[in-house]
N, C-alpha and C positions, 0 to 999 in steps of 0.2 A: 817295341820295348819302352821307349820314352826315357827322358832324362830330366834331372832336377838341378836347379841352381838357386841359392839363396845367399843374401848378404846382410850383415848388420854393420853399421859404420858410425863414426862420430861426426861425419859430414854426409852430404847428400850421396845416396848410393845408386841412383837411377842409372848412371852411365855404366857402372860395373854390372848391375843387374841385367841390363839390356845385352851387353856383349857377352857376359858369362852364360846367359841362357842361350844365346845364339850359338855358342860353341858346343851345344848339345844337339844341333840340328841333324846330325848324322844318325841320331837314335830314334827319331820319330817321324811320323808320316802325315798326320792329320791336323792337329791343332797346336797352337802355341798360346801361352798366357803369362801375364805378369800381374803382380799385386804389390802395392806399396802402402805402408801404414804411416800416418802422420797425425797431427793434432785434429784433423778433420775426419779421421776414421781410416778405413781401408778402401783404396781405390784400385780397381782392376781393369784389365783389358784382355779379351780373348779373340783370336782370329783363326780362321781356317787357313792352313798353309799347304793344302794339297797342290795348289797350282801356282804358288809363289813362295818366295823365300821369307823366312822369319823377319829379317831386317827390313825388307821392303814393306811388310805389313805393319810393323810396329814403330818404325821411325816417326810417322806422323803423330803417334801418341805420346812421344817422349816429353814434349813441352807441357803436357797435362799432368805429368807425374812429378812428385817431389816427396822426399822422405829419406830417412836414415836406415830403414829396414824394409826388405822386400824379398819376395820369392818368385821364381819363374819356372816354367815347365815346357818341354816339348813332348807332346802326347800322341800315342798311337790312335787313341779312340775318343775318350771322354773329354768333354769341355771342362777345363780347370784353368786357374785356381777357383775354388769355391769359397765364398764368404759365408760363414756360419754364425748365426746369433744364438747363444745358448746360455745356460746357467754358469758356464765357465767364462763367459764374456764373448765378445765378437772376435773371431779368428779367421785367418785364411789358411787353406790347406792345399797342398799338391801331393800326388802320389805317383809312384811307378810300380809296375809288377802286374800280377794277374790274380784276380779273385775267382778261383774256380768254383766256389760254392756260393756265388752271389745270389742265386735264386733261393737257396735255403736261408740265407741271411735276410733276404727281403721278406720272405714268408714269415720269419720269426718276428721281424719288425711290425708287420701288418697285424699279427696276433696281439701285439702290444699296443695296437691302435696308433701307430706312427705312420708317417707317409714320406714319400720321396717325390722330388720335383720331376716333372716330365722333361725329357731331353730328346734331341732330334732323332736319335737312333731308335727310340721306343724301348730301349733297355734301361735298367737301373744303372746309374753312374757309380762305378766302383769307389770313386773318391767320396761320394756322398754317403755310401754305405760305411766306409771307414770313419767318416766324420760322425755318423750316427752312433757307431760303436764307442767312439771316444766320449761322446756326450752322455753315455749311460753311466759314466763314473763321476767321481767328485773331484778329480784332478786330471790334468793332461797326462801325467805319468801313468796313472791307473788306466786311463782311457787308451793309451797306446798299448799297454800290456793286454787290454781287452781285445784290441784289434789283432794282436799277434796270436792270442790264444784261440780266436774264433775263425780267423781267415785261413782257408786252405789255398795254397799257392804261394804268393809272396806279395809284400806291400812295404815299400820304403816310403818315407814321407818327410816333408817339411811343414811345420805349423808356424804361422806368423801371428804374433800377438803384439799388443802395444808395448809390452815390456821387453820382448826379445823373440828369438826364433828357436823352436825345437827341431832337431835333426834326429830322425829315428831310422835305423837300418832294419830291414825285415828280419824276422826271427832267426832264419838260417843263413842270413847274409847272401842270398842269391844275387841281389843287386847291390852294388857298392855305394858308399857315401864317403867322401874324403873331405877333410877340413883344411882350408887354406887361411893364412894370416898375412897381414901387412900392417904397417903403422896405422893404428886407429880403426882397423876393420878386420872382420873375420868373414869367411865365406864357406858354404857347404855345397858340394857338387857331386853329381854322378861321375863326371869325367874330370880328372886332374888336368887335362889339356886346357881347361878353361882358365887356369891360374896364371901362367907365366907372363902373358902379354898384358895382364891387368895388374901385375906387380905383386901377386900373392906367392907365397912359398907353401909347400905342403907341410902341414903341421901334424896331422894324424889321420889314420884310417879307422873308421868306426868298425867295431866288431859286430858279430851277428846279434841282433836284438838290442844293441847298445843305443842309448838315447842321451843326447846332449842338449843343454840349454845354453844358447849363445847370445851374448850381448856385446856391445862395442868394447866393453872392459875385459871380457874373457869368456872362457868356455867352462861350463860346469857339467860334470857327469850326473845324470839323474837316474839312469838305469844302466846297470853293469852289463857287459856283453855276456852272452851265453857261452857254453863250452862246446857247442856243436855248430859246425858250419858246413854249408854246401854251396859255395859260390859257383855261378854258372861258368863252365869252362869255355863256352862259346864266345864269351867276352873277349878273350885273348885271340881266339881263332878268327873272328869275323867282326863282331859288333863294335868293339872298342876302337877308338882312334889311336893311330900309332904312337902319338906323344903321351898318351894316358898311362896311368899305373893303377893297378888294383892289388891290394895286399902288398904294396911296395914292389910290385913286379911289373916292369914295363911291357906294353903290348908289342912293340916292334921287336924288342929283344926276344920275346917268346916266339914270334913268327920266324925270325931268323933261325932260332933253334929248331923249330918244326921243319923248316926247309933242310937244315943240316941232317936231321934224322931221316928224312925221306931220301936224301942223297946217299947216306951210309948203307941203306938197304937196297940200293938200286945199282944195276950194272948195264943199263941201257946205253947204247952208243948213239949219241946225238950231236948235232952241230952247235946248239946253244939252248939255254933255258930262258923262259919268259914267265911273267906273272900276269894273270888276268886282272886288269886294273879294277879297283885300287888295292883291295885287301889281299890279293894274291901276290903282290909285289914283294912284300917283306919275306914271305915264304920262299919265293924264287931267288931272292938275293942270298938267303941262307944256303939254298941248294947249290947255287953257282959258286959260292965261296968254298963250300965243302968239297966240291968236285973239281974246283979250279978250272972251270970252263966259262965261256963268255955268257954274260947276261945281256940280252937285247930286247927291244920293244917292237915286236911285229904288229901289235895293236897299240894305238895311243888313244887316250880318252879325251873327248872334247868336253872340257870342264865349264866353259862360260854359262851354258844354259841347261845341260842335261844332268839331273841328279842321280843318286844311286838308284838302280833299277828296282830295288825292293820297295821303294817309297810309295809310288802310286798305288791306290787301293784297287784299281781296276786291272785285271790280268792283261787285257788287250793293250792298255797303256804301258804296263810294265814291260811287255814284249817290245813295244815300240821304242821305249827308252833304251832297253838293252841293245837293240839293233843300232840305233842312231848314235849312241854315245861313244862307241868304239870304232875307230877308223883304222883299217888295215893298211900296212905298208908292204906292197907286193915285192919290192926288191929284197926284203928280209925274209919273205915267205917262200917264194918260188924255188922248188927243188931242195928245200931244207928239211932236215929231221929236227923237229922242234918238240921240246918238253915243256909243258905248261904246269906251273903250280897254281892251284886255286884254293881258296879258303875252304870250300865245301861244294858238294853237289846236292841241291835241295830237290827241285823238280827236274832240272836238267833241260827244260825247254829253251831257255835263253842260251845256255851253253851249246846246245845242239846247233842253233843258228850260227853261233860264232865259229864252230868247227866247220860247218858247211862253207862259210866264207874262206876259211883256210884251204879247204879242198879246191874251191873255185880259183884261188890264187896260186895253186900249184904246189902246195906243201907235199913233200915226199912222205913224211911220217908225222903223226901227231900223237904225242904221249901226254897223258894227264895224270897229275899227282895231287889229289886233294890233301889238305893239311890235317884232316881229321878223318875218323872212320865213317863208313856209310851211315847216313841217318835212317834209322829204322822206326823210332818211336817219336811221335809228335810231342813237343814240349808241353808239359803240364803245369809249368811254374812261371814261365814268362811268355810274352806274346811273340815267340819265334817258332817257325815250322808248324804252327797251329793253323789248320785250314778246315774247310767244310768237310773234307774227306782225307783220310790218311793216304789214299791213292795219289794225292798230289806229290807225295814223296817218291823219288825215283826208285829207291830200294823196295818200297811196298808195291809199286807197280810190277816190278819183276817177280816179287814173291807171289803175287796173285797169278801171274803168268805161269809160274812153275807149279804152284800148289792148287790153283783154282780158287783160293781164298787169300785175302790180304793179310790175315792175322794168324796164319798157321805156322808153327815151328819157328816163331820169331827169334827165340833164344839161339837156335842153331844158325840162323842167318846172321845174327849179331856176333857170333863167335869167329874171330879172325882166323882165316886159314882153313876153316872147316869146308867140307865138300859143298854144302849148301851156300855158304858165304861166297866161295869162289864161283859157283854157278851163277849166283845173283850178279856178282861183279862182271862176269863175262857177258851177261845179257845187257847190262848197262853199257858196257864198252861197245858192243855191237850197235845198240840203239843210237849211241852218240857218234858212231863211225870213227872211233879212235883206234890207233895202232895198238896201244896198250893203256891199261888203267890200273893203278895201284893206289890203294888208300893208305893213309897214315895208320900205324898201329896205335891202339889206345894207350898202351904202356909208354910209347915214345912221346905221345902228346902230353901225358901226365908228367913225364920226366922233363919235357921242355918248359912246362909251366913252373914246375919246381915246388908244388904243393902236394902233400899226401892225398891219395885218391879219396879217402874218406872225408876230406874237406872240400872236395870238388863235386859238382853235379855233372854226371856223365849220362844221365837218363836217356837222352835222345839217341845215343849210340848203343848202349848196352841194356837199357831198360831197368837199370838198377833203381831200387826204391830208396826214398829219402827217409830221414828220421820222422 
C-alpha cells in the first residue's frame, strides 16, 4: 500500500520528516525515500528497505539534509520521491495507491512523443506517470485534477515546491490524508499515529479529491472535496496502525467493535480467547470483553528482529517470517479450547502452519474468527490481496475445488449464509484443521466502522463496483 508524510515548518523540518516517515513503515515493503527543499534546490535520498529498517538506512543521510519543507514515503514498489523539472518549476512528488491503467497511460504518453525513465523493475513508475499528467496542465491544481480524471485505481500524493507543499487525496478517498499542526509547522500524513510524539495535533482530514496548499503560515484549500467517497474498509481491519484515525474514526476502537460483533453472534464454549499478533489483538480484546471471558496470549511475537510477515516480497521468506516471529507457550495451549480472532484470512498458508503448532502443543479445540468476510475478489484499487493469481486467495482456491473454475458463481460464494458460502467456509476450515471457522458478517463490519456502506469500499468481500 505505502504511506506518505510531509512537513512545512518555520524552522528546520528534517527531524520531524525522518521520524514522521518512519511511523509509516508498517504500510510498505520495498523502498523508503525523503526529499527536502532549500535555497540549493531539492535534495533527496532513496533506499531499499526490504532487508533492513527505514531508520537504519536513513540515519546516515540526516546530516546531509537541511530545509524547512520536505516529503517522505514508504513505498510498496516504485522508487520515490521523484524530482521533476518542468514548466511548472522543479518539484518533488510522492504517491500512494495503484494505477490500474498504467500501460494505457504510458501508451498515450508515447503517442505524444514523451518518455519515462527506466527503473529497476522494468515497469513504468506510477509516480512518474502521475507527474507527467500533472505537467500536461498550466497549474498544479489543474494537473492534479488531470491525474484524478485519467487514473483508474487510486492516487494520493504530496507535491513539494520551493513555495510550499500540495497535499491531494485521491478522487474517491480510498487512501487517507490527515493534516496535523503545531506551533510554526504543519504536516500531512497517511497515518495520524505519526503526529503525537512529534508534537502535532490533528487539524483536519482531507475529503475525497480535496487538495490543500500548505506553508508554514497556514493551509489553503485549492480543490474542494467531491461528494462521493469509497475509503478502503481494510484500513481499519488490518492495514492501519491501532493509534491512527481515518475519517476521525480510531482503528483500535473499530477492531474492538469488530470483536464484540463476532462475540454477539457466537455461542462456542471455550476456555479463553486470543488474537493472532498483532492486528488480531484488538479484535480479540473486543471479543473477550463482550463475552466476559479471559484474554490470554498463547502466541507471543518476537518483535526485535522479525517484521510483519506480509512485508518480504518473496513468498518463501514471508513463510519463514511468519513461522519465526510467533513463539508458542505450551502451558497456555495444552488441553485448552482456544478461540482466535484474526484480522483476515488471505492465503491461509501461514495460518495453517500456526494452527499445526497449536495441534502439536496439545490444543483440544481451535476456533477461528476473522474480523471481516472471506476475501473473494482481489483488490483493484490498492496494492492489497493483489497477486499473480486469484488462486492465492483461500476462498478462490476452495471455489475452484468445488466448481472446477476459480471465477464461477462468485456472487453466491460472497453471499453470507448461502449454501455455497457455507460450503466454501467448511472447506477452508478443514484445510486449516480448525474445529470451527466463522467469518464476520459484512453488515457487522460496516456497523463497527460507523460509516455508511456507500462511502466504504468493500469490493474484496462482495465484489461491489465503485463509482
